[in-house]
Each structure stands twice: as C-alpha cells, then as structure tokens.
C-alpha positions in Angstrom: -3.6 53.3 223.0 -5.6 52.9 219.8 -4.1 52.0 216.5 -5.2 53.9 213.4 -7.5 52.7 210.6 -6.0 49.3 209.5 -6.2 49.9 205.8 -4.1 53.1 206.1 -1.6 52.3 208.9 -1.0 48.6 208.6 2.7 49.1 209.6 1.7 49.3 213.2 -0.4 46.1 213.3 2.3 43.9 214.7 4.1 42.6 217.8 6.8 45.3 217.8 4.1 48.0 218.3 2.2 46.2 221.0 5.3 45.3 222.9 6.4 49.0 222.9 3.0 50.1 224.0 3.2 47.8 227.0 6.8 48.2 227.9 7.6 51.7 227.0 4.2 53.4 227.2 2.9 51.5 230.2 -0.3 50.8 228.3 -2.4 47.8 229.4 -4.7 47.9 226.3 -4.4 48.3 222.6 -7.3 48.9 220.2 -7.2 47.3 216.7 -9.3 49.8 214.7 -10.2 47.7 211.7 -11.4 49.9 208.9 -14.7 48.7 207.3 -15.5 51.1 204.5 -13.1 53.0 202.2 -11.0 50.0 201.2 -11.3 48.2 204.5 -13.0 44.9 205.5 -16.0 45.3 203.0 -13.5 45.2 200.1 -10.7 43.1 201.6 -12.1 40.9 204.4 -9.3 38.4 204.5 -6.5 41.0 204.5 -8.1 43.2 207.2 -8.9 40.3 209.6 -5.4 39.0 209.3 -4.1 42.4 210.6 -6.5 42.1 213.5 -5.3 38.5 214.2 -1.7 39.8 214.4 -2.6 42.4 217.0 -4.7 40.0 219.0 -2.0 37.4 219.0 0.6 40.1 220.1 -1.7 41.3 222.9 -2.3 37.7 224.1 1.4 37.2 224.2 2.0 40.5 226.0 -0.9 39.8 228.4 -2.7 43.1 227.8 -6.2 43.9 226.8 -7.1 44.2 223.1 -10.2 46.0 221.9 -11.3 44.5 218.6 -13.0 47.5 216.9 -15.4 47.4 214.0 -14.3 50.8 212.8 -17.3 52.0 211.0 -19.7 54.9 210.8 -22.5 53.1 209.0 -22.5 49.6 210.5 -26.3 49.4 210.6 -26.0 48.8 206.8 -23.2 46.2 207.3 -24.8 44.1 210.0 -24.4 40.7 208.2 -20.7 41.5 207.6 -20.2 42.5 211.3 -21.9 39.3 212.4 -19.6 37.3 210.1 -16.5 39.1 211.5 -17.3 38.9 215.1 -18.4 35.2 214.7 -14.9 34.5 213.4 -13.2 36.5 216.2 -15.2 35.0 219.0 -14.8 31.4 217.7 -11.0 31.9 217.5 -10.3 34.0 220.6 -13.4 33.9 222.8 -11.6 31.7 225.4 -9.0 34.5 226.1 -10.1 36.8 228.9 -8.3 39.9 227.5 -10.5 40.2 224.4 -12.9 43.2 224.3 -15.4 43.5 221.4 -16.3 46.9 220.1 -19.3 46.3 217.8 -19.7 49.8 216.2 -17.0 52.5 216.3 -19.0 55.8 215.8 -22.6 55.8 214.7 -23.7 59.0 213.2 -26.9 60.9 214.1 -29.2 57.9 214.2 -31.8 56.6 216.7 -30.5 54.5 219.6 -33.7 52.6 220.2 -34.8 52.1 216.5 -31.4 51.6 214.8 -28.5 51.0 217.1 -30.0 48.9 219.8 -31.4 46.3 217.3 -28.0 46.2 215.5 -26.0 45.7 218.6 -28.4 43.0 219.9 -27.9 41.0 216.7 -24.1 41.2 216.9 -24.1 40.5 220.6 -26.1 37.3 220.0 -23.5 36.2 217.4 -20.6 36.8 219.8 -22.4 35.2 222.8 -22.9 32.0 220.8 -19.1 31.5 221.1 -18.1 33.7 224.0 -20.4 33.9 227.0 -18.6 36.4 229.1 -16.0 38.8 227.6 -16.9 42.5 227.5 -18.8 43.9 224.6 -18.7 47.6 224.0 -21.6 49.1 222.0 -21.5 52.4 220.0 -23.9 55.3 220.9 -25.4 58.0 218.9 -23.8 61.1 217.5 -20.2 59.7 217.1 -20.5 57.7 220.3 -21.2 60.7 222.5 -24.9 60.5 223.5 -24.5 57.8 226.2 -27.4 59.4 228.1 -29.7 58.3 225.2 -28.6 54.7 225.6 -29.0 55.0 229.4 -32.8 55.7 228.9 -33.2 52.4 227.0 -30.3 50.0 227.8 -29.7 46.6 226.4 -31.3 44.0 228.7 -30.9 40.2 229.3 -27.1 40.4 228.8 -24.1 40.7 231.1 -20.8 42.5 230.5 -22.2 45.1 228.1 -20.5 48.5 228.2 -21.3 51.6 226.2 -18.9 53.6 224.0 -18.0 57.2 224.8 -15.7 59.2 222.5 -14.5 62.7 223.0 -11.9 65.2 221.7 -10.8 67.5 224.5 -10.5 70.6 222.2 -14.1 70.3 221.1 -16.1 68.3 223.7 -16.1 69.8 227.2 -18.3 70.2 230.2 -21.6 69.7 228.3 -20.5 66.3 227.2 -19.3 65.4 230.7 -22.7 66.4 231.9 -24.3 63.8 229.5 -21.9 61.2 230.9 -22.8 62.0 234.5 -26.5 61.6 233.5 -25.7 58.1 232.2 -23.5 57.2 235.2 -26.3 58.1 237.5 -28.4 55.6 235.7 -25.8 52.9 236.3 -24.7 52.8 232.6 -21.2 51.1 232.3 -19.0 53.2 230.0 -15.7 52.7 228.2 -13.9 55.5 226.3 -12.6 53.5 223.4 -11.3 56.6 221.6 -10.4 60.1 222.8 -8.2 62.9 221.5 -6.3 65.6 223.2 -7.0 68.0 220.3 -10.0 69.1 218.2 -12.5 66.6 216.8 -11.1 67.0 213.3 -7.8 65.7 214.5 -6.0 69.0 214.4 -5.5 72.1 216.6 -3.3 72.5 219.7 -3.2 70.0 222.4 -5.8 71.2 225.0 -4.0 70.3 228.2 -6.5 71.9 230.5 -9.5 70.1 229.1 -7.6 66.9 228.7 -6.7 67.0 232.4 -10.3 67.8 233.3 -11.4 64.7 231.3 -8.7 62.4 232.8 -9.6 63.5 236.3 -13.4 63.0 235.6 -12.8 59.5 234.1 -10.4 58.4 236.8 -12.9 59.5 239.5 -15.6 57.5 237.8 -13.3 54.4 237.2 -13.8 54.7 233.4 -11.1 53.4 231.2 -9.8 55.4 228.2 -7.9 54.7 225.0 -6.0 57.5 223.1 -6.3 58.1 219.3 -3.9 57.2 217.9 -0.7 55.3 217.1 -0.2 56.9 213.7 2.4 59.0 211.9 0.0 61.1 209.9 0.7 64.8 209.8 -2.1 65.8 212.2 -2.2 66.9 215.8 -4.0 63.8 217.1 -1.1 61.6 215.9 1.1 60.3 218.7 4.0 59.8 216.3 5.8 62.1 214.0 5.8 61.4 210.2 8.0 58.6 209.1 8.0 56.7 212.4 8.1 52.9 212.0 7.0 50.2 214.4 10.4 49.6 215.9 10.4 53.3 217.0 7.1 53.4 218.8 8.9 53.3 222.1 11.3 56.1 221.1 10.5 59.4 222.9 12.2 61.4 220.1 9.5 60.2 217.7 6.6 61.5 219.7 4.4 64.5 218.8 3.2 67.0 221.4 0.1 64.9 222.0 2.1 61.6 222.0 4.4 62.9 224.7 1.6 64.3 226.8 -0.4 61.0 226.7 2.7 58.8 227.2 3.6 60.8 230.4 0.1 60.3 231.7 0.2 56.5 231.1 3.6 56.3 232.7 2.4 58.1 235.8 -0.2 55.4 236.4 -0.1 51.9 237.9 -1.6 50.1 234.9 -0.8 46.6 236.1 1.8 45.8 233.5 5.5 45.0 233.9 8.2 44.0 231.5 
C-alpha cells in the first residue's frame, strides 16, 4: 500500500499505520510518498524527511519493504535537492535490505533519453555511493506509463534498477498493458509503485473488471504492485473513509469500496508476512 502525499496526510506516517498494513492487510510493502512541491520537501525539508524516517523505521521494525518515493512531477528541476535527500536516506538506511528508492514519482510528457535518463543517472550515482545494491526504481515518461520508451534506451552500467509503471484501472486499459508487454519483451524490470482501481483523476467507480485484468497480468509477469492510497480524502481512490485515524487503518468498517476490494486481494495472497 502507498501512503498519500506526506504534507497532506501526515497522520498516517507512523508505526500504527505500518503495523496495520502488515498484520491486518497482509501487505509486505509500504510506500512513503514524500511530497516535494506544494508545501513539501522544497519548503520544509527537515519536517518532511522526519516523516519518511518514521515510516522507514516502522517498516524495518515490521520487516516489510519500504519504497522511499520522491513524490514529484517536476524532479528534473529539483535534481540537487533529490540528490541531497537520497544521499541522506542512503547513508542512514542503505545497509537495510528492505529499502527501495523511487527517484521520480511521475514525470510528465518529457523525453526519456534527454531529460529523465540523465536525471536518474545522477541520483543513482548519489545513492550508489552509500548503497551498492538495494533496488532503485526510476520514473518513466507520461506519468510513469511509457515503460516501452525506457526499454529502447535503458540505463546501463548499473545493477538492481527497475522502471516505474503507474496505472488507474478505470482509465488505463489494454493499450497500456500492450506497452508493458513490449517493455517486458525487451527484458525491462518493472515495478508498479502506484496504481488505482478507479479513474486517473482519483474518482469514478471502482472498475473491478479492469482491476482484475491488471492484477492477473501483473501476477503472470511477476510484477509487484502498490495501491494508491492510504488516505481518508473524499475521493474514490482513497482506501479509508473520511475521518479515519491511524489506529483504525486495520478496521474493516473504515474501508471504502476500493479499500475493501484491495484489502481482500492482498489477504488472498501469500505475501510472506506473519504477525
């Protein structure tokens, strides 16, 4: 499960939430979506990184994966700040094998080869100076959908690099799965660090048919996936109803339609966690 933008939903950046995701939801990964713009890290770096530390510490204690997400749409303009952030994270936590770095949440319609690849290579170099082996997941063009473009010009000279795929089942359907298949056929490692069961704007009905098609496709291709999001905002993508607090994340009566649907999927799986 993914947490929501850190500057807007800080109430879930704690051990109570992470323990509930592991023990009630059967989730083996949590994503700390640290907001960068709009009152996030760029304005309050110490406050935001402390929230991420809290989630990482809780995930280490719970022995589940934690995706440390630079949750930005314009990270190519914030490269120095991203390097500073990931240098700090990799120095502090690089020795823990459950850390996954996500260097750029959702690039917009920008060039992979001319813009994104050089950015990622610079941030990867900063991480690798402290952490030689943990997985780094790199954002792809068009809101992390065009993995086929990255597959045509992948990052070389590095190990344990994966590529980000995001989808919202109500909006993104077979044509996006076809792009993913193209990338898979070129041996591109992919991780879905964010997906929704609804429309790309976060609203609309839960599309159970397309969601199941996506889950089946990802399971067949051994691609992990992280749902957006542990939030109590009044929108369809939210897993929790408005007013839910961290101590209630494991309470089924606090789930939205999407939250219940996703939780049931996670509980049906053997995700390697036990409490």
